[in-house]
Every structure is written in structure tokens, then in C-alpha cells.
C-alpha positions as a printed NumPy array, in Angstrom:
array([[110.946, 102.197, 169.671],
       [108.462,  99.552, 169.738],
       [104.766, 100.456, 169.181],
       [103.207,  97.815, 171.506],
       [103.99 ,  97.294, 175.199],
       [106.372,  94.472, 176.124],
       [106.615,  92.658, 179.456],
       [109.061,  89.891, 180.718],
       [107.454,  87.244, 182.824],
       [109.928,  85.22 , 184.762],
       [108.738,  81.951, 186.44 ],
       [111.074,  80.68 , 189.145],
       [110.559,  77.389, 191.21 ],
       [108.397,  78.456, 194.138],
       [104.947,  77.718, 194.672],
       [102.389,  79.634, 192.678],
       [102.823,  78.945, 189.22 ],
       [ 99.036,  79.728, 188.611],
       [ 99.813,  83.419, 189.153],
       [102.24 ,  83.496, 186.273],
       [ 99.615,  81.7  , 184.055],
       [ 96.852,  84.219, 185.08 ],
       [ 99.045,  87.033, 184.353],
       [ 99.843,  85.588, 180.706],
       [ 96.153,  85.459, 180.106],
       [ 95.551,  88.98 , 181.281],
       [ 98.36 ,  90.324, 179.169],
       [ 97.423,  88.395, 176.069],
       [ 94.014,  90.031, 176.383],
       [ 95.497,  93.418, 176.851],
       [ 97.536,  92.752, 173.614],
       [100.781,  93.294, 175.477],
       [103.87 ,  91.237, 174.149],
       [104.865,  88.575, 176.659],
       [108.536,  87.423, 176.998],
       [108.661,  84.4  , 179.175],
       [111.492,  82.897, 181.05 ],
       [111.015,  79.517, 182.97 ],
       [113.767,  78.241, 185.338],
       [114.423,  74.594, 185.609],
       [112.894,  74.502, 189.252],
       [109.664,  76.062, 187.578],
       [109.255,  73.223, 185.139],
       [108.842,  70.954, 188.01 ],
       [106.517,  73.245, 189.941],
       [104.358,  73.806, 186.938],
       [103.918,  70.21 , 186.161],
       [103.028,  69.504, 189.943],
       [100.73 ,  72.526, 190.532],
       [ 99.07 ,  73.075, 187.098],
       [ 98.895,  69.407, 185.841],
       [100.292,  67.967, 182.476],
       [ 98.946,  70.51 , 180.311],
       [100.133,  73.43 , 182.496],
       [103.596,  73.874, 180.679],
       [101.813,  73.718, 177.289],
       [ 99.379,  76.604, 178.351],
       [102.443,  78.775, 179.486],
       [104.093,  78.219, 176.23 ],
       [101.129,  78.857, 174.109],
       [100.58 ,  82.248, 175.863],
       [104.092,  83.38 , 175.334],
       [104.758,  85.761, 172.465],
       [108.338,  84.627, 172.685],
       [109.734,  81.987, 175.277],
       [113.478,  82.156, 175.766],
       [115.386,  79.209, 177.604],
       [116.762,  79.935, 181.013],
       [120.321,  79.04 , 179.726],
       [120.106,  81.437, 176.671],
       [122.132,  84.339, 177.985],
       [122.345,  85.679, 174.263],
       [118.464,  86.337, 174.323],
       [117.507,  89.691, 173.485],
       [116.056,  90.455, 176.943],
       [119.53 ,  89.931, 178.209],
       [120.594,  93.416, 176.902],
       [119.36 ,  96.795, 177.963],
       [119.415,  97.895, 174.349],
       [116.275,  95.639, 173.845],
       [113.121,  97.87 , 174.603],
       [111.021,  96.533, 177.32 ],
       [108.319,  98.195, 179.69 ],
       [108.648,  96.118, 182.804],
       [109.469,  92.713, 184.278],
       [107.565,  90.537, 186.87 ],
       [108.788,  87.493, 188.473],
       [105.962,  85.307, 189.459],
       [106.366,  83.48 , 191.849],
       [109.928,  84.668, 193.011],
       [111.776,  81.976, 194.932],
       [114.22 ,  83.142, 197.595],
       [117.112,  81.841, 195.497],
       [116.155,  83.916, 192.383],
       [115.601,  87.076, 194.777],
       [118.974,  86.616, 196.249],
       [120.594,  86.173, 192.903],
       [118.884,  89.356, 191.683],
       [119.816,  91.261, 194.89 ],
       [123.416,  90.272, 194.893],
       [123.749,  90.487, 190.874],
       [125.25 ,  86.936, 190.345],
       [123.415,  86.839, 186.753],
       [122.415,  83.192, 187.448],
       [120.606,  82.274, 184.275],
       [118.556,  84.344, 182.007],
       [115.91 ,  85.154, 184.56 ],
       [118.421,  86.835, 186.848],
       [120.191,  88.558, 183.982],
       [116.922,  89.87 , 182.429],
       [116.105,  91.326, 185.997],
       [119.411,  92.705, 186.388],
       [119.011,  94.482, 183.153],
       [115.87 ,  95.814, 184.202],
       [117.306,  97.426, 187.267],
       [120.072,  98.921, 185.465],
       [117.815, 100.512, 182.957],
       [115.607, 101.754, 185.701],
       [112.625,  99.986, 184.352],
       [109.841,  98.483, 186.787],
       [110.795,  95.154, 188.429],
       [107.955,  93.357, 190.549],
       [109.139,  90.407, 192.568],
       [106.443,  88.164, 193.736],
       [108.368,  86.762, 196.668],
       [106.985,  83.485, 197.848],
       [108.32 ,  82.243, 201.047],
       [107.008,  82.236, 204.706],
       [108.298,  82.598, 207.345],
       [111.167,  84.859, 206.568],
       [114.666,  84.706, 208.167],
       [117.039,  87.302, 208.275],
       [119.057,  86.479, 204.923],
       [115.603,  86.705, 203.166],
       [114.755,  90.147, 204.737],
       [118.322,  91.478, 203.919],
       [117.917,  90.433, 200.411],
       [114.473,  91.889, 199.942],
       [115.943,  95.278, 201.584],
       [118.798,  95.269, 199.154],
       [116.9  ,  94.658, 196.089],
       [114.246,  97.323, 197.135],
       [116.999,  99.776, 197.419],
       [118.244,  99.044, 193.941],
       [114.76 ,  99.892, 192.709],
       [112.873,  96.688, 192.629],
       [109.277,  96.215, 194.255],
       [108.889,  93.284, 196.493],
       [105.163,  92.386, 196.452],
       [104.455,  89.041, 198.128],
       [101.214,  87.432, 196.792],
       [ 99.028,  88.534, 199.871],
       [ 95.285,  88.067, 199.316],
       [ 93.014,  91.113, 199.208],
       [ 90.203,  89.709, 201.423],
       [ 88.36 ,  93.145, 201.266],
       [ 87.697,  92.417, 197.506],
       [ 85.019,  89.614, 198.382],
       [ 87.08 ,  86.786, 197.002],
       [ 84.891,  83.86 , 195.899],
       [ 87.277,  81.04 , 195.308],
       [ 90.85 ,  80.247, 194.775],
       [ 90.557,  81.167, 191.077],
       [ 89.38 ,  84.494, 192.128],
       [ 92.179,  84.954, 194.593],
       [ 94.822,  84.094, 192.063],
       [ 93.086,  86.559, 189.592],
       [ 93.238,  89.455, 191.951],
       [ 96.681,  88.686, 192.864],
       [ 97.829,  88.685, 189.221],
       [ 95.978,  91.719, 188.563],
       [ 97.467,  93.654, 191.454],
       [100.87 ,  92.675, 190.517],
       [100.512,  93.954, 186.834],
       [ 99.124,  97.248, 188.184],
       [102.197,  97.671, 190.411],
       [104.361,  97.086, 187.328],
       [102.514,  99.903, 185.445],
       [100.322,  97.78 , 183.438],
       [ 96.554,  98.578, 183.673],
       [ 94.655,  95.428, 184.257],
       [ 91.432,  97.052, 183.547],
       [ 88.164,  95.318, 184.781],
       [ 90.446,  92.339, 186.039],
       [ 91.156,  94.295, 189.184],
       [ 88.787,  94.881, 191.973],
       [ 89.669,  98.195, 193.413],
       [ 89.065,  99.598, 196.837],
       [ 86.038, 101.721, 196.812],
       [ 85.871, 102.532, 200.45 ],
       [ 84.022, 100.866, 203.235],
       [ 80.484, 101.557, 202.103],
       [ 79.153,  98.222, 202.817],
       [ 80.386,  95.094, 204.416],
       [ 81.839,  92.53 , 202.225],
       [ 82.49 ,  88.948, 203.774],
       [ 84.621,  86.854, 201.532],
       [ 82.945,  83.434, 200.796],
       [ 86.601,  82.018, 201.452],
       [ 86.162,  83.283, 205.007],
       [ 82.537,  81.929, 205.89 ],
       [ 82.636,  79.665, 208.667],
       [ 85.569,  81.26 , 210.269],
       [ 83.591,  84.252, 212.02 ],
       [ 83.791,  84.12 , 215.8  ],
       [ 80.831,  82.462, 217.555]])
């Protein structure tokens, strides 16, 4: 049994690579081991959304990075001790592959292993609007034990800017997976005072 916590971070090709990057930063600060899998689609999204050094940042924050094609990686086996897995962002293609057990690449194989070993699996499903096929796949994977957690902004937390939104989304996802994000997460304290997010200023009704 490992003495430190281990988490798999899968990054698929949906929009939202910044969430995965922020998760990795938080996990590194918490001294949690980070096993990273980046799909081919994610390679393009990371470059587009995070810039030319985004991929390097993600690689530098990984304790171990496994190629999507490496089905012999330790994380492909249930005998390898892991605490949780998050797919952030999770494309509908990856979600469907996980839901129907196709084992498409290492990301989906690792997710399949996480489910069969009854470990926490959190999927930050990134799509809108949703059609019936998306919803059926979400229901199926939920019944199998995964948690579908779309990256919905917590506006009640008084978000100040886009970076703050990404930070809170990442922290909430880690908490959902059973990893305490500590001070990174702004928790609901009740409606003791009005909090107007700067992101919403100018949108109040006249």
C-alpha cells in the first residue's frame, strides 16, 4: 500500500484544459501523486487554449505521464493502487467510451479500472446543449458508480475573474473526488451577506 495519495488526471479533447492545469497545481501543492493521461484531441486543445507552453506546464506538474496509447501502463490495472480519477475536461466521446466500456485508449481503460475497483471517478462533462444520447451515456455511467460533474460556475462564491472561476471549479471537482482542496475551495457559509460576483456586474436589471 502506498503511503501517499495517488490520483489519475485524464485530459480529453473538450474545451477546458485550464481546469486540468489548475487541478494539477493544487494536487502538487497538496503533495498528491499525479498520474496524467493526455488524449490526442487534448494535445490540440491544450495548445489552442493554454498557448505554446501549456503542454510543457502540464508535463512538468505530472508525477508520471503515460501516453494514451500505452495500455501496459500501471494505471491500466486494478492491482495498481490509486485513490481516485478525474477526467477534466471530459468530452462526450470519452464519456460514451467509459459508459459503454469500449476501452478506447489508456484514459478510458483507466476509467474502466477505476469503476470496476469501486474507486471515485469524477467526469467533468463538457458539452452544451445535450441530446438524448449524451444524457443516456451520463445516466449509464452514473449507475455504474461514476460522478458526472459538469464545470458549472459557483457564482455565489463571489468570483472575481476567469482565473477565479477555473480555480473554484477545479477545487470543487477535487472535493467531489474525496481530495480536500483545503483553502482553495470557497465553501458555502449561508446567506449571511449579499455577494455580487464582479463577473456579473453590469448585468443587474435596471
